[in-house]
Structure formats: C-alpha cells, structure tokens
DOMAR-678337 format. One record per residue: residue number from 0; residue in three letters; z negated, x negated, y negated of N, C-alpha, C, O in turn. Coordinates in steps of 0.2 Angstrom, whole numbers. Atoms other than C-alpha are relative to their C-alpha. Example, Ala and Ser with C-alpha at 12.3 -4.5 7.8 and 13.67 -1.06 7.14 Angstrom:
REM DOMAR-678337
{0, 'ALA', {0, -4, 6}, {-39, -62, 22}, {0, -4, -6}, {-3, -9, -5}},
{1, 'SER', {1, 4, 6}, {-36, -68, 5}, {-3, 4, -5}, {-4, 1, -11}},
REM end
This chain:
REM DOMAR-678337
{0, 'MET', {2, 3, 3}, {-679, 175, -1394}, {-7, -1, -3}, {-8, 3, -8}},
{1, 'VAL', {7, 0, 2}, {-697, 170, -1398}, {1, -2, -8}, {4, -7, -9}},
{2, 'GLU', {3, 3, 8}, {-701, 169, -1419}, {-4, -6, 0}, {-10, -6, 2}},
{3, 'GLU', {4, 5, 2}, {-705, 153, -1424}, {-4, 1, -7}, {-1, 2, -12}},
{4, 'PRO', {3, -2, 8}, {-720, 155, -1438}, {1, -4, -5}, {2, 0, -10}},
{5, 'HIS', {-1, 2, 5}, {-718, 142, -1449}, {6, -6, 1}, {4, -12, 3}},
{6, 'PRO', {-7, 4, -1}, {-697, 134, -1449}, {-3, -7, -2}, {-7, -7, -6}},
{7, 'ALA', {0, 6, 1}, {-696, 115, -1449}, {3, 0, -8}, {8, 4, -8}},
{8, 'PRO', {-2, 2, 5}, {-693, 110, -1468}, {8, -1, 1}, {13, 2, -2}},
{9, 'ARG', {-8, 3, -1}, {-676, 102, -1462}, {4, 5, 1}, {10, 6, 0}},
{10, 'LEU', {-5, -6, -2}, {-671, 118, -1455}, {0, 5, -5}, {6, 8, -5}},
{11, 'GLU', {2, -4, 6}, {-676, 128, -1471}, {6, -4, -5}, {11, -1, -8}},
{12, 'ARG', {-6, 5, 6}, {-664, 115, -1481}, {6, 2, 2}, {11, 3, -1}},
{13, 'LEU', {-7, 1, -1}, {-651, 115, -1470}, {4, 8, 0}, {10, 10, -1}},
{14, 'ALA', {-3, -7, 2}, {-649, 135, -1470}, {0, 2, -8}, {3, 6, -10}},
{15, 'GLY', {-1, 0, 7}, {-651, 135, -1488}, {8, -3, -3}, {12, -2, -7}},
{16, 'VAL', {-5, 4, 1}, {-638, 123, -1488}, {8, 7, 2}, {12, 10, -2}},
{17, 'LEU', {-5, -4, -3}, {-626, 135, -1477}, {0, 6, -5}, {5, 6, -9}},
{18, 'VAL', {-1, -6, 1}, {-630, 152, -1483}, {1, -1, -8}, {2, 4, -11}},
{19, 'ASP', {1, -1, 9}, {-631, 147, -1504}, {6, -4, -2}, {10, -1, -5}},
{20, 'TYR', {-8, 3, 2}, {-617, 134, -1505}, {3, 0, 4}, {8, 3, 2}},
{21, 'SER', {-6, -1, -3}, {-606, 133, -1492}, {3, 7, 0}, {9, 9, -2}},
{22, 'THR', {-3, -10, 0}, {-604, 153, -1488}, {-1, 3, -8}, {3, 7, -10}},
{23, 'GLY', {0, -6, 6}, {-610, 159, -1505}, {-2, 8, 2}, {1, 12, -2}},
{24, 'VAL', {3, -5, -2}, {-619, 174, -1497}, {-3, 2, -5}, {-5, -2, -9}},
{25, 'LYS', {4, -6, 6}, {-624, 188, -1509}, {0, 5, 1}, {4, 8, 5}},
{26, 'GLU', {3, -7, 0}, {-632, 204, -1511}, {5, 4, 3}, {11, 5, 0}},
{27, 'GLY', {-6, -3, -2}, {-622, 215, -1500}, {3, -2, 5}, {5, 2, 9}},
{28, 'ASP', {-2, 0, -4}, {-615, 205, -1490}, {0, 0, 8}, {-5, 0, 11}},
{29, 'LEU', {1, 0, -7}, {-611, 206, -1471}, {2, -6, 3}, {8, -8, 3}},
{30, 'VAL', {2, 6, -3}, {-616, 191, -1463}, {1, 0, 9}, {-4, 3, 12}},
{31, 'CYS', {-2, 2, -8}, {-610, 187, -1443}, {-4, -7, 1}, {-2, -12, -2}},
{32, 'ILE', {3, 8, -3}, {-622, 172, -1436}, {3, 1, 7}, {0, 5, 11}},
{33, 'ASP', {-4, 0, -8}, {-612, 169, -1419}, {-1, -7, 2}, {2, -11, 1}},
{34, 'THR', {3, 4, -3}, {-622, 158, -1410}, {-2, -1, 7}, {0, 3, 11}},
{35, 'ASP', {3, 1, -6}, {-630, 150, -1395}, {-8, 0, 2}, {-13, -2, -2}},
{36, 'PRO', {8, 1, -1}, {-648, 152, -1387}, {-2, -6, -2}, {-7, -5, -6}},
{37, 'ALA', {2, 8, 0}, {-650, 132, -1390}, {-2, 2, -9}, {-8, 2, -10}},
{38, 'ALA', {4, 0, 9}, {-651, 136, -1412}, {-4, 5, -1}, {-4, 8, -6}},
{39, 'ALA', {4, -4, 3}, {-664, 148, -1411}, {-3, 0, -6}, {-2, 3, -11}},
{40, 'PRO', {6, 4, 6}, {-676, 139, -1423}, {7, 0, -6}, {6, 4, -11}},
{41, 'LEU', {-6, 1, 6}, {-658, 136, -1435}, {0, 8, -2}, {-2, 10, -8}},
{42, 'VAL', {-1, -7, 1}, {-654, 154, -1433}, {-6, 4, -2}, {-5, 10, -3}},
{43, 'GLN', {6, -5, 3}, {-670, 162, -1438}, {0, -3, -7}, {-2, 1, -12}},
{44, 'ALA', {3, 2, 7}, {-672, 150, -1453}, {8, 3, -6}, {8, 4, -12}},
{45, 'ILE', {-6, -2, 4}, {-652, 156, -1458}, {-2, 7, 1}, {-1, 10, -5}},
{46, 'TRP', {4, -7, 2}, {-660, 175, -1455}, {-4, 2, -5}, {-4, 8, -8}},
{47, 'ARG', {6, -2, 6}, {-673, 173, -1466}, {4, -1, -8}, {3, 2, -13}},
{48, 'ARG', {-3, 4, 7}, {-661, 165, -1480}, {6, 6, 1}, {8, 6, -5}},
{49, 'VAL', {-5, -4, 2}, {-648, 179, -1477}, {-4, 5, -4}, {-4, 5, -10}},
{50, 'LEU', {5, -5, 1}, {-661, 193, -1478}, {-3, 0, -8}, {-3, 4, -12}},
{51, 'ALA', {1, -1, 9}, {-668, 185, -1495}, {5, -1, -5}, {3, 0, -11}},
{52, 'ALA', {-8, -1, 4}, {-648, 184, -1503}, {-1, 7, -2}, {1, 9, -7}},
{53, 'GLY', {-3, -7, -2}, {-650, 203, -1499}, {5, 1, 2}, {8, 6, 1}},
{54, 'ALA', {-5, -4, -3}, {-637, 204, -1489}, {-2, 2, 8}, {-8, 3, 10}},
{55, 'HIS', {0, -4, -7}, {-635, 210, -1470}, {2, -4, 6}, {8, -5, 8}},
{56, 'PRO', {1, 3, -7}, {-637, 200, -1455}, {4, 3, 5}, {3, 9, 5}},
{57, 'HIS', {-2, -4, -7}, {-627, 204, -1438}, {-1, -7, 4}, {3, -12, 2}},
{58, 'LEU', {1, 5, -7}, {-632, 192, -1423}, {4, 2, 5}, {5, 8, 8}},
{59, 'ARG', {-4, -2, -7}, {-620, 189, -1409}, {-2, -9, 3}, {-1, -14, 1}},
{60, 'VAL', {4, 6, -5}, {-628, 177, -1396}, {6, -1, 6}, {9, 3, 10}},
{61, 'ASP', {-6, 4, -5}, {-615, 166, -1385}, {-5, 1, 7}, {-11, -2, 6}},
{62, 'LEU', {4, 1, -4}, {-623, 169, -1368}, {6, -5, 6}, {12, -4, 6}},
{63, 'ASP', {-4, 3, -4}, {-615, 157, -1354}, {3, 4, 5}, {9, 2, 5}},
{64, 'ALA', {-2, -4, -5}, {-611, 168, -1341}, {4, 7, -2}, {7, 10, 2}},
{65, 'ALA', {-2, -7, 3}, {-605, 183, -1352}, {9, -1, 1}, {12, 4, 3}},
{66, 'GLN', {-7, -1, -1}, {-586, 177, -1351}, {1, 3, 7}, {1, 8, 8}},
{67, 'GLU', {1, -2, -7}, {-588, 175, -1331}, {2, 6, 1}, {7, 8, 4}},
{68, 'ILE', {2, -6, -2}, {-596, 191, -1330}, {6, 6, -1}, {8, 11, 2}},
{69, 'LEU', {-7, -5, 4}, {-581, 200, -1341}, {4, -1, 6}, {5, 4, 9}},
{70, 'LEU', {-6, 1, -3}, {-568, 193, -1331}, {-1, 1, 7}, {5, 1, 10}},
{71, 'ARG', {1, 0, -6}, {-577, 196, -1314}, {-1, 9, 1}, {0, 12, 7}},
{72, 'GLU', {3, -8, 1}, {-583, 214, -1318}, {3, 5, -5}, {3, 11, -4}},
{73, 'GLY', {-5, -3, 5}, {-572, 219, -1333}, {4, 3, 4}, {6, 1, 9}},
{74, 'ASN', {-7, -3, 1}, {-558, 231, -1334}, {5, -2, -2}, {4, -8, -2}},
{75, 'ASP', {-4, 4, 4}, {-541, 227, -1341}, {0, 1, -7}, {3, -3, -11}},
{76, 'ASP', {3, -2, 5}, {-547, 236, -1355}, {-4, -3, -5}, {-4, -5, -11}},
{77, 'GLN', {7, 5, 2}, {-562, 227, -1359}, {3, -9, -2}, {2, -14, -6}},
{78, 'ILE', {-1, 8, -1}, {-554, 210, -1355}, {7, 0, -6}, {8, -5, -9}},
{79, 'ASP', {-5, 0, 6}, {-539, 214, -1368}, {-4, 1, -6}, {-3, -4, -10}},
{80, 'TRP', {5, -1, 5}, {-552, 220, -1381}, {-4, -7, -2}, {-4, -8, -8}},
{81, 'ILE', {3, 5, 2}, {-561, 203, -1381}, {4, -5, -1}, {1, -9, -5}},
{82, 'THR', {-4, 5, 0}, {-547, 193, -1379}, {6, 0, -7}, {10, -4, -7}},
REM end
C-alpha cells in the first residue's frame, strides 16, 4: 500500500465520522481495521485519525486468494483456528 501524500478532503471527513463519531475511538483503544486493498486511500485516512486519537491501529488486509490458499495448503488445526 503506497501512502497517499494528501488524502482527499472527503476521505478525511469520512474517517473523522467513522473514528470520532461512529466508533468513539479514544486514547489507548486497540482498533482493528479489517479491509480490502481497494480501500487503501480511506484506510490511510482512518489510520491517521486513529493515531491522532492516541489509539493503537491494527491492520488486517483481506486478500482474495487467502482463503483458497488456506483451504488448499493449510492443515486441520490452521483451518479450525480461522473458522
């Protein structure tokens, strides 16, 4: 994910609504951002807003082939842990 130098104002506003209003993120919170690579610009704005709130962001990116690879190459314990 390449950093966008100046996020679009609408993405900054949306990130503010999500972080400040909808979820009420505050200092010390652990925030899991579960996303798809296509949402990178919005995720970067959310990441910045979470950091500004003093919280700890954790990023989980969903890759299209990840589930297929897990089912094809994972062992029973790995599959059970995910499901």
